[in-house]
C-alpha positions in Angstrom: 30.8 -27.8 163.1 27.0 -28.0 162.3 24.4 -27.7 165.0 22.3 -30.9 165.6 18.7 -30.6 164.5 16.2 -30.0 167.2 14.2 -33.1 168.2 10.6 -33.5 167.2 8.0 -31.8 169.4 4.5 -33.2 170.0 1.9 -30.8 171.4 -1.6 -32.0 172.4 -4.0 -29.4 173.6 -5.8 -29.2 175.9 -4.0 -31.8 177.9 -6.9 -31.9 180.3 -10.5 -31.7 179.1 -14.0 -33.2 179.3 -14.6 -36.2 177.0 -16.9 -34.3 174.7 -14.3 -31.5 174.0 -12.0 -31.6 171.0 -8.2 -31.7 171.1 -5.5 -30.6 168.6 -2.5 -32.7 167.9 0.6 -31.0 166.3 4.0 -32.5 165.5 6.8 -30.1 164.7 10.6 -30.3 163.9 10.3 -33.3 161.7 12.3 -33.6 158.5 10.2 -32.4 155.5 8.4 -35.2 153.7 9.0 -37.6 156.6 6.6 -40.6 157.0 5.4 -40.8 160.6 2.7 -42.6 162.6 0.8 -40.9 165.3 -0.6 -43.3 167.9 -2.9 -43.1 171.0 -2.9 -45.8 173.6 -5.3 -46.3 176.6 -5.2 -48.9 179.4 -8.8 -49.4 180.5 -10.4 -49.9 183.9 -10.9 -53.5 182.8 -7.1 -53.8 182.3 -7.3 -54.0 178.6 -5.2 -52.1 176.1 -6.7 -50.0 173.3 -5.0 -48.1 170.5 -5.7 -45.9 167.5 -3.1 -44.8 165.0 -2.7 -43.0 161.7 0.0 -42.6 159.0 1.0 -39.1 158.0 3.7 -37.4 155.9 5.2 -34.2 157.3 4.8 -31.0 155.1 7.6 -28.8 153.7 8.0 -27.2 157.2 8.4 -30.6 158.9 4.9 -30.3 160.5 2.0 -32.8 160.9 -1.3 -31.4 162.1 -3.8 -34.1 162.8 -6.6 -31.4 162.6 -5.6 -30.4 159.1 -3.6 -33.2 157.4 -4.6 -36.3 155.6 -4.1 -39.7 157.2 -3.0 -42.2 154.6 -4.0 -45.3 156.6 -4.2 -46.8 160.1 -7.4 -47.1 162.2 -8.8 -44.2 160.1 -8.0 -42.3 157.0 -8.6 -38.8 155.7 -8.7 -35.6 157.7 -10.1 -36.6 161.1 -9.2 -34.2 164.0 -10.6 -36.7 166.6 -9.8 -39.9 164.9 -7.1 -40.8 167.5 -10.0 -41.2 170.0 -13.1 -42.5 168.2 -11.2 -45.1 166.1 -9.7 -46.8 169.3 -9.8 -50.6 169.1 -8.3 -53.4 171.2 -4.6 -54.0 170.5 -3.8 -57.1 168.6 -4.1 -60.3 170.7 -6.7 -58.8 173.0 -9.7 -60.7 174.3 -12.7 -60.8 171.9 -15.9 -58.8 172.3 -14.5 -56.0 174.4 -16.4 -52.7 175.1 -14.7 -49.7 176.6 -16.8 -48.1 179.4 -15.5 -45.9 182.2 -16.3 -47.5 185.5 -14.8 -44.9 187.9 -15.8 -41.5 186.6 -13.9 -39.8 189.4 -10.7 -40.6 187.6 -9.8 -39.6 184.0 -9.4 -41.6 180.9 -5.6 -41.4 180.3 -4.3 -41.4 176.7 -0.7 -41.7 175.8 -0.2 -39.9 172.4 3.1 -40.7 170.6 4.7 -40.1 167.3 6.9 -42.8 165.6 9.1 -42.8 162.5 7.8 -44.6 159.5 4.5 -46.4 158.8 5.1 -50.2 158.8 6.4 -51.7 162.0 6.0 -48.4 163.9 5.3 -50.3 167.2 8.8 -51.7 167.3 10.4 -48.3 167.2 10.6 -46.0 170.3 8.5 -42.8 170.0 10.1 -39.7 168.7 8.0 -37.7 171.1 5.1 -38.4 173.4 2.4 -36.7 175.6 -0.1 -37.7 178.2 -3.7 -36.3 178.1 -6.6 -36.6 180.6 -10.2 -37.0 179.4 -12.8 -36.5 182.2 -16.5 -37.2 182.7 -16.6 -35.1 185.8 -15.6 -31.4 185.9 -14.3 -29.7 189.0 -17.2 -28.9 191.4 -19.5 -31.6 190.1 -20.6 -33.7 193.1 -21.2 -37.5 192.9 -23.7 -38.9 195.5 -24.6 -42.6 196.0 -28.3 -43.1 196.1 -30.1 -45.8 198.1 -33.4 -44.3 199.0 -37.0 -45.5 198.9 -35.7 -48.7 197.2 -34.0 -46.7 194.4 -30.4 -47.5 193.6 -28.1 -45.2 191.5 -25.8 -42.3 191.5 -26.7 -38.6 191.5 -24.5 -36.0 189.9 -24.9 -32.3 190.9 -23.5 -29.4 188.9 -21.4 -26.8 190.6 -23.2 -24.0 192.3 -26.4 -23.5 194.3 -28.9 -24.1 191.5 -31.7 -24.8 191.1 -31.0 -26.8 188.0 -33.1 -28.9 185.6 -33.0 -32.7 186.2 -32.5 -35.7 184.0 -33.3 -39.4 184.8 -30.7 -41.4 182.8 -31.4 -45.0 182.0 -29.2 -47.5 180.1 -30.2 -50.7 178.3 -31.2 -54.3 178.9 -27.7 -55.3 180.1 -28.6 -53.6 183.3 -26.2 -52.5 186.1 -25.1 -49.0 186.9 -23.4 -46.9 184.3 -22.5 -43.4 185.4 -20.5 -41.7 182.7 -23.3 -40.1 180.7 -25.1 -38.7 183.8 -21.7 -37.4 185.0 -21.2 -35.6 181.7 -24.7 -34.2 181.8 -23.9 -32.6 185.2 -21.0 -30.9 183.6 -23.5 -29.3 181.2 -25.7 -27.9 184.0 -28.2 -30.8 184.8 -28.8 -32.7 188.0 -28.6 -36.2 186.6 -29.5 -39.6 188.2 -27.8 -42.6 186.7 -30.3 -45.3 187.6 -29.3 -48.8 188.4 -31.5 -51.7 187.6 -31.2 -55.4 186.8 -28.7 -56.4 189.5 -27.5 -60.0 189.4 -30.6 -62.2 190.0 -33.1 -59.7 188.8 -32.7 -60.7 185.2 -34.0 -64.2 186.1 -37.1 -63.1 187.9 -37.8 -59.9 185.9 -39.9 -58.8 188.9 -38.7 -55.2 189.1 -41.8 -53.0 189.6 -42.7 -50.2 187.2 -43.1 -48.0 190.3 -39.4 -48.2 190.8 -38.8 -45.9 187.8 -41.6 -43.6 188.9 -40.0 -43.3 192.3 -36.6 -42.6 190.7 -38.1 -39.7 188.7 -39.8 -38.4 191.8 -36.5 -38.4 193.8 -35.0 -36.1 191.2 -38.0 -33.9 191.1 -38.0 -33.5 194.9 -34.3 -32.7 195.2 -33.8 -29.2 196.7 -31.4 -28.2 193.9 -33.8 -29.2 191.1 -36.5 -27.2 189.3 -39.4 -29.6 189.9 -41.2 -28.7 186.7 -38.1 -29.1 184.5 -37.1 -32.8 184.8 -36.5 -34.8 181.6 -35.8 -38.5 180.8 -33.0 -40.0 178.7 -33.0 -43.6 177.8 -31.0 -46.0 175.6 -32.5 -49.2 174.2 -34.6 -50.8 177.0 -34.1 -47.5 178.7 -36.0 -45.8 175.9 -38.9 -48.2 176.4 -39.1 -47.3 180.0 -38.7 -43.5 179.2 -41.7 -43.6 176.8 -43.8 -45.7 179.2 -43.2 -43.1 181.9 -43.8 -40.1 179.6 -47.0 -41.5 178.0 -48.6 -43.7 180.6 -47.6 -42.8 184.1 -50.2 -41.1 186.3 -47.5 -39.6 188.6 -44.7 -38.7 186.3 -44.8 -35.7 184.0 -41.4 -35.2 182.3 -40.7 -31.8 180.6 -38.8 -33.6 177.8 -37.9 -37.1 176.7 -35.0 -38.5 174.6 -34.9 -42.1 173.3 -31.8 -43.5 171.8 -32.3 -46.8 169.9 -36.1 -46.3 169.3 -38.1 -48.7 171.4 -41.7 -48.1 172.4 -42.5 -51.6 173.7 -44.5 -51.3 176.9 -42.4 -51.0 180.0 -45.4 -51.1 182.3 -44.3 -54.6 183.5 -40.7 -55.7 182.9 -42.0 -59.2 182.6 -43.8 -58.1 179.5 -40.9 -56.0 178.2 -38.4 -56.6 175.4 -36.3 -58.5 178.0 -38.5 -61.5 177.2 -37.0 -61.5 173.7 -33.6 -62.3 175.1 -34.8 -65.7 176.3 -36.8 -66.3 173.2 -34.5 -67.2 170.3 -37.3 -67.1 167.7 -36.1 -64.7 164.9 -32.6 -64.6 166.1 -29.9 -64.9 163.4 -26.1 -65.1 163.4 -23.6 -63.7 160.9 -20.6 -65.3 159.5 -18.7 -64.6 162.7 -21.4 -66.2 164.9 -22.4 -62.8 166.2 -26.0 -62.7 167.3 -28.4 -60.5 165.3 -31.5 -59.7 167.4 -33.3 -57.0 165.3 -35.8 -59.4 163.7 -37.0 -60.8 167.0 -39.0 -57.7 167.8 -40.6 -57.0 164.5 -43.7 -59.0 165.4 -44.3 -56.8 168.4 -45.2 -53.9 166.1 -48.3 -55.9 165.1 -49.5 -56.3 168.7 -51.0 -53.1 170.1 -51.1 -54.5 173.6 -47.3 -54.6 173.7 -46.7 -51.0 172.6 -46.7 -47.8 174.5 -49.5 -45.5 173.4 -47.2 -42.7 172.3 -50.2 -40.8 171.1 -50.7 -39.8 174.8 -47.3 -38.0 174.9 -47.6 -34.4 176.1 -43.9 -33.5 176.2 -41.4 -32.9 173.5 -39.8 -36.2 172.3 -36.4 -36.7 170.6 -35.9 -40.1 168.9 -32.3 -41.1 167.9 -31.4 -44.2 166.0 -28.9 -45.7 163.6 -30.1 -47.1 160.3 -27.7 -50.0 160.5 -28.9 -51.1 164.0 -28.6 -54.9 164.0 -29.7 -55.3 167.6 -33.1 -53.7 167.5 -35.5 -52.7 164.7 -35.1 -49.0 165.7 -35.9 -47.6 162.2 -39.2 -49.5 162.1 -39.9 -48.5 165.7 -39.2 -44.9 164.9 -41.4 -45.1 161.8 -44.2 -46.5 164.0 -43.7 -43.8 166.7 -43.9 -41.2 164.0 -47.1 -42.6 162.5 -48.8 -43.0 165.9 -48.0 -39.5 167.0 -49.1 -38.1 163.7 -52.4 -39.9 164.0 -52.9 -38.4 167.5 -52.0 -34.9 166.3 -48.8 -34.9 168.3 -46.2 -35.0 165.5 -45.2 -31.4 166.4 -43.8 -32.8 169.6 -41.4 -35.2 167.8 -37.8 -34.6 166.8 -36.4 -37.5 164.9 -32.7 -38.1 164.2 -31.7 -41.1 162.0 -28.1 -41.7 161.0 -27.1 -43.9 157.9 -24.5 -46.6 158.7 -24.8 -46.0 162.5 -25.5 -48.9 164.8 -27.4 -49.4 168.1 -25.0 -48.1 170.7 -25.0 -44.3 170.1 -22.9 -43.0 173.0 -21.3 -39.6 173.9 -19.0 -38.2 171.3 -15.5 -39.5 170.5 -16.3 -42.8 172.2 -15.0 -45.8 170.3 -17.4 -47.6 168.0 -18.4 -51.1 169.1 -19.9 -53.1 166.2 -20.0 -56.3 168.2 -19.4 -57.0 171.9 -19.9 -59.6 174.6 -23.3 -59.9 176.3 -24.5 -62.2 179.0 -27.9 -63.8 178.0 -30.0 -64.4 181.1 -30.0 -68.0 182.1 -27.8 -68.9 179.2 -24.2 -68.3 178.1 -22.2 -65.3 177.1 -22.7 -64.4 173.4 -21.3 -61.7 171.1 -24.1 -59.3 170.0 -23.9 -57.5 166.7 -24.8 -53.9 167.4 -24.1 -52.7 163.8 -22.7 -49.5 162.3 -19.6 -48.6 160.5 -16.9 -46.8 162.5 -16.6 -43.4 160.7 -20.4 -42.8 160.2 -21.2 -44.1 163.6 -18.7 -41.8 165.2 -20.1 -38.9 163.2 -23.5 -39.8 164.5 -22.3 -39.8 168.1 -20.8 -36.3 167.8 -23.8 -34.9 165.9 -26.5 -36.4 168.1 -24.8 -35.4 171.4 -24.7 -31.8 170.2 -28.4 -32.0 169.3 -29.3 -33.8 172.5 -27.7 -31.0 174.5 -29.5 -28.4 172.4 -32.8 -30.2 172.9 -32.4 -30.3 176.6 -31.3 -26.7 176.8 -34.4 -25.6 174.8 -36.9 -27.6 176.7 -35.4 -27.7 180.2 -33.6 -24.4 180.5 -35.3 -22.3 177.8 -32.2 -20.1 177.8 -28.5 -20.3 177.9 -27.2 -22.8 180.3 -23.7 -22.9 181.9 -21.2 -25.6 181.2 -18.6 -26.6 183.7 -15.0 -26.3 182.5 -11.8 -28.1 183.5 
């Protein structure tokens, strides 16, 4: 009597890791030459379901290695070790315009990895094997502290240990609110990071938030007992990059050690009533594509012709990294980066500038292995919800996120630490 074949085995390692760490996915004990589909599934904090999947054929040993083998189709193709994460998309039938963002960083992103027989109709078949993995923004020992002091709102993340550590002021874009996940991840890499909240409901209508708010936020980090006061940097995305450059070049009280801007934007942030937020309520130059997705990049091009609306980046005295995608459809970040380069060169400051530009990447360059969002919902102040086109193609945009994060961490280490900095481990 012949012995039954051993069932397929799925191994995903590590099963618990930070979100910027790589995983390996290995399927064994398959019949040689067997078509299978490997799938990842995530149920988000917003109660939406996301998936990625790829079609493989097992080798002569009955093995599929996602790190080494070719995907013949699915949400990605080719050899892509992390494709099961960065190619996530809403499952068929989901709401339109979704964006996956972790709201509660004190809990992990949970991914169900499964392997199914065949390629077509794989969802209708039960998994041959499955595994659950955890992806964290917060490592053990990282402290999360709510901040409501001197009018500043946000969340402070402290690395494990007594310090002192360098600090980072982390600012997101014109959508406003509080987004903690990037600051939490920076704390895992050895930085005291403040995720700053601004534009709560109601503020978008008045745009009366004072510039001093951001100066006070920077000073709060600088004055923290576990922070090296002379080693505080600023990281901003989109409107956050405008504010970062305004602080670095024009503030009389803020002197950052380094500045990073994602989605190049040097419109003046001295007064938010004169900031790019005004463009949101001014439809001139706005276009829509064939899907009625709003394209905003042309609305800001005229600003480049008005010196009074631009930060004088020639006054920069700290190292600056500018990161942008060449397919940015939300903001003219390439033209802005070109202008920043020209102005810093004219001021004899080009040696301070590090510029990263990624072909076929869009506006929302996030931490690595995050899904690519080409178009998502956005609430226009005083108007209705629209779907904004951010741009980018999934594979090159994902490559840009991985490469830029590695270079951002290297830039921060060089200019805020100046030597090897510790990274927290799970």
